[in-house]
C-alpha positions in Angstrom: 0.0 0.0 0.0 2.9 2.4 0.7 4.2 1.8 -2.9 0.7 2.5 -4.3 0.5 5.8 -2.3 4.0 6.8 -3.4 3.1 6.1 -7.0 -0.1 8.0 -6.9 1.6 11.0 -5.3 4.1 10.9 -8.2 1.4 10.5 -10.8 -0.6 13.4 -9.3 2.4 15.7 -9.6 3.8 14.4 -12.9 3.5 16.7 -15.9 5.0 14.5 -18.6 4.2 10.7 -18.6 4.9 7.7 -20.8 3.1 4.4 -20.8 5.0 1.4 -22.4 2.5 -1.3 -23.1 2.9 -5.0 -24.0 0.8 -8.1 -24.5 0.1 -8.6 -20.8 -2.4 -5.8 -20.8 -4.6 -7.5 -23.4 -4.4 -10.9 -21.7 -7.5 -10.2 -19.7 -9.3 -9.5 -22.9 -8.6 -13.0 -24.0 -5.6 -12.4 -26.4 -2.7 -14.7 -25.5 0.9 -13.8 -26.3 2.8 -15.5 -29.2 5.2 -17.0 -26.7 2.5 -18.3 -24.4 1.2 -21.9 -24.1 -1.2 -21.2 -27.0 1.6 -20.5 -29.5 0.2 -22.7 -32.2 -2.2 -22.0 -35.1 -3.3 -24.9 -37.2 -0.1 -26.7 -36.0 2.1 -23.9 -37.2 4.3 -21.9 -34.8 2.8 -18.4 -34.8 6.3 -16.8 -34.8 7.3 -18.6 -37.9 4.3 -17.1 -39.8 5.1 -13.5 -38.7 8.0 -13.0 -41.2 8.5 -11.5 -44.6 9.9 -14.9 -45.9 6.7 -16.7 -44.8 4.6 -14.2 -46.7 6.8 -14.4 -49.8 6.6 -18.2 -49.8 2.9 -18.6 -49.0 0.9 -15.4 -48.7 -2.4 -17.4 -48.6 -1.2 -19.2 -45.4 0.0 -16.0 -43.7 -3.2 -14.1 -44.6 -5.3 -16.9 -43.1 -3.3 -16.6 -39.9 -3.7 -12.8 -39.8 -7.4 -13.1 -40.7 -7.8 -15.3 -37.6 -5.8 -12.7 -35.5 -8.1 -9.9 -36.7 -11.1 -12.0 -35.9 -9.9 -12.8 -32.4 -9.0 -9.1 -31.8 -12.5 -8.0 -33.0 -14.2 -10.5 -30.7 -12.2 -9.2 -27.8 -13.3 -6.2 -25.8 -11.1 -3.5 -24.3 -10.6 -4.2 -20.6 -10.6 -1.8 -17.6 -6.8 -1.2 -18.1 -7.3 0.0 -21.6 -10.0 2.4 -20.5 -7.9 3.7 -17.6 -5.1 4.6 -20.0 -7.6 6.1 -22.5 -8.9 8.3 -19.7 -5.4 9.4 -18.7 -4.7 10.3 -22.4 -7.5 12.9 -22.3 -6.3 14.8 -19.3 -5.3 18.2 -20.7 -3.2 19.2 -17.7 -0.7 16.4 -18.5 1.5 15.6 -21.5 1.0 11.8 -22.0 1.8 9.3 -24.7 1.4 5.5 -24.9 3.9 3.4 -26.7 2.3 0.1 -27.4 3.9 -3.1 -28.7 0.4 -4.6 -29.3 -1.3 -4.7 -32.7 -4.8 -5.6 -31.5 -6.3 -2.1 -31.7 -7.9 -2.3 -28.2 -6.5 1.0 -27.0 -8.0 2.7 -30.0 -11.4 1.1 -29.4 -11.2 2.2 -25.7 -11.0 5.8 -26.9 -7.3 6.6 -26.4 -6.4 9.9 -27.8 -5.1 9.2 -31.3 -2.2 11.7 -31.4 -0.8 10.3 -28.2 -0.9 6.6 -29.2 2.2 5.1 -30.9 1.8 1.6 -32.3 5.4 0.6 -32.8 4.6 -2.8 -34.2 1.8 -1.6 -36.5 -1.8 -2.6 -36.5 -3.9 -5.7 -37.5 -6.4 -3.2 -39.0 -4.0 -1.5 -41.4 -3.3 -2.9 -44.9 -0.4 -2.0 -47.1 0.2 -2.5 -50.8 3.2 -4.7 -51.6 4.1 -2.9 -54.8 7.3 -0.9 -54.6 5.8 1.7 -56.8 2.6 2.1 -54.9 2.3 3.8 -51.4 -1.3 3.0 -50.7 -2.1 2.3 -47.0 -5.6 1.6 -45.7 -6.1 2.3 -42.0 -8.9 1.4 -39.6 -10.2 -1.5 -41.8 -12.4 -3.5 -39.5 -14.0 -5.6 -42.2 -14.3 -9.3 -41.1 -13.6 -11.3 -43.1 -11.6 -9.3 -45.5 -12.5 -11.6 -48.4 -14.9 -14.5 -48.7 -12.0 -17.0 -48.7 -10.6 -15.6 -45.5 -13.5 -16.7 -43.3 -12.0 -20.0 -42.1 -10.4 -18.6 -38.9 -9.6 -22.1 -37.6 -8.7 -21.8 -33.9 -12.1 -21.3 -32.4 -13.5 -24.2 -30.5 -16.0 -25.1 -33.2 -13.1 -25.5 -35.7 -11.2 -28.2 -33.8 -11.2 -31.6 -35.3 -12.7 -34.2 -33.1 -9.8 -36.6 -33.6 -6.9 -36.6 -31.1 -3.3 -37.5 -31.6 -1.2 -39.1 -28.8 2.3 -37.6 -28.5 4.4 -39.0 -25.7 1.3 -40.4 -24.0 -0.5 -37.0 -24.1 -3.6 -36.4 -26.2 -3.3 -33.3 -28.4 -6.0 -31.8 -30.6 -5.4 -31.9 -34.3 -6.5 -28.7 -36.1 -8.1 -28.5 -39.4 -5.6 -27.8 -42.2 -5.4 -24.3 -43.7 -6.9 -23.7 -47.2 -4.7 -23.6 -50.3 -5.4 -20.0 -51.4 -4.3 -18.2 -54.6 -3.3 -14.6 -54.7 -6.6 -13.8 -56.3 -8.3 -15.0 -53.1 -6.5 -12.4 -51.0 -6.9 -8.6 -50.4 -5.9 -6.5 -53.4 -4.8 -2.9 -53.6 -7.7 -0.7 -54.8 -5.2 1.6 -56.6 -3.0 -0.9 -58.5 -4.6 -4.3 -57.9 -1.4 -5.7 -56.3 -1.5 -8.0 -53.3 -2.0 -6.3 -50.0 -0.2 -7.3 -46.7 -1.0 -6.8 -43.1 0.2 -3.5 -41.7 2.3 -5.0 -38.9 6.0 -5.1 -38.3 7.2 -8.7 -38.9 10.3 -10.3 -37.4 13.3 -9.1 -39.3 11.7 -5.8 -40.4 12.6 -2.3 -39.2 10.2 -0.3 -37.0 8.5 2.7 -38.7 10.8 5.7 -38.7 7.8 8.0 -38.5 6.5 6.3 -35.4 10.0 6.3 -33.8 10.4 10.0 -34.6 7.1 10.8 -33.0 8.2 9.1 -29.8 11.7 10.6 -29.8 10.2 14.1 -30.3 8.2 13.7 -27.1 11.1 12.3 -25.1 13.4 15.1 -26.3 10.9 17.9 -25.7 11.6 17.8 -21.9 12.2 15.5 -19.0 9.7 12.7 -18.4 8.5 12.5 -14.8 7.1 9.0 -15.0 7.2 5.9 -17.2 4.7 3.1 -16.6 5.9 -0.3 -17.9 2.6 -2.3 -18.4 2.3 -6.0 -19.3 5.8 -6.2 -20.7 9.3 -6.9 -19.4 10.6 -3.7 -21.0 13.9 -5.3 -21.6 13.9 -5.5 -25.4 15.0 -2.7 -27.7 13.6 -0.1 -28.2 11.5 -0.5 -25.0 14.5 -0.8 -22.8 16.0 2.4 -24.2 12.9 4.4 -23.2 13.0 3.1 -19.7 16.7 3.9 -19.4 16.3 7.3 -20.8 13.6 8.2 -18.3 15.7 6.9 -15.4 18.8 8.9 -16.5 16.7 12.0 -16.7 15.5 11.5 -13.1 12.1 10.1 -13.9 10.3 7.5 -11.9 9.4 4.0 -13.1 6.3 1.9 -12.3 6.0 -1.7 -13.4 2.6 -3.4 -13.8 3.2 -7.1 -14.7 2.8 -10.6 -13.5 6.5 -11.1 -13.4 8.5 -8.4 -11.6 12.0 -8.5 -10.1 12.0 -9.2 -6.4 14.1 -6.1 -5.5 11.5 -3.9 -7.2 8.7 -5.6 -5.3 10.6 -5.1 -2.0 11.0 -1.4 -2.8 14.8 -1.6 -3.0 15.2 0.2 -6.3 15.1 3.9 -6.0 12.2 5.8 -7.5 10.7 2.5 -8.8 7.5 0.7 -7.9 6.2 -2.7 -8.8 2.6 -3.9 -8.9 2.5 -7.6 -9.5 -0.6 -9.2 -11.0 -3.1 -8.5 -13.7 -2.4 -5.0 -15.2 -6.0 -4.7 -16.2 -7.0 -4.9 -12.5 -4.1 -2.7 -11.2 -4.4 0.2 -13.6 -7.9 1.5 -12.8 -7.0 1.5 -9.1 -3.5 3.0 -9.5 -4.5 5.7 -11.9 -7.5 6.8 -9.8 -6.0 9.9 -8.1 -9.2 12.0 -8.0 
């Protein structure tokens, strides 16, 4: 309780605040992380499908995976943590941005101020033309399914095969195989009729320079009083660089996660607080300083 009081005192007095958000915030909305126990889609490793090479080799397979992800995200609802951040983003007396590593669009649907939301890994609801000579980008496309051939989402309970395979004595469900789709079955650019791709940053791709410039502009405009690390370890670049930058500038750090270093939980790290558990439950309570 003393850590919560100290954090709320800091939040009340802070003028410039950053929230760094990861997949843990959306877990309560029913969206598991890639690296969790549910890391398979139709017997494919999800991470293997989130690459430019996978899209080049079989765009139909990758588009089916992302059609399923879009469907799951649209079925999910923003949780109380999303709404708490959205409310904070609208406070005119504070300068506040959220840097999210999530692509699920739940912060947008919760009403987060658009100009203060930086989606560094892109969005499931953005489509981009793959032609080098075409710059068409379609944002906020919530059509589901995108095409009639992308309606086999394949990981809902009603899509599981009834057969079971036994591996090392453990019964495992066998998922229905993906369809063999042609390029003509997939989303096409309305400008040049070239294949479209999901507007996400795949493994091996660079982050958007425009998005990074927007974040850097905020961080360089003045010292940040507080950074909240929510549902993420914050140890991977560029997330770790933002935390380090705030620390070096004298700002405080608050961690909301299921896994937090013991020294932070004990209060042994100066100007740092840890709130262990579901971030969606902690944030409404912690951000309520009225």
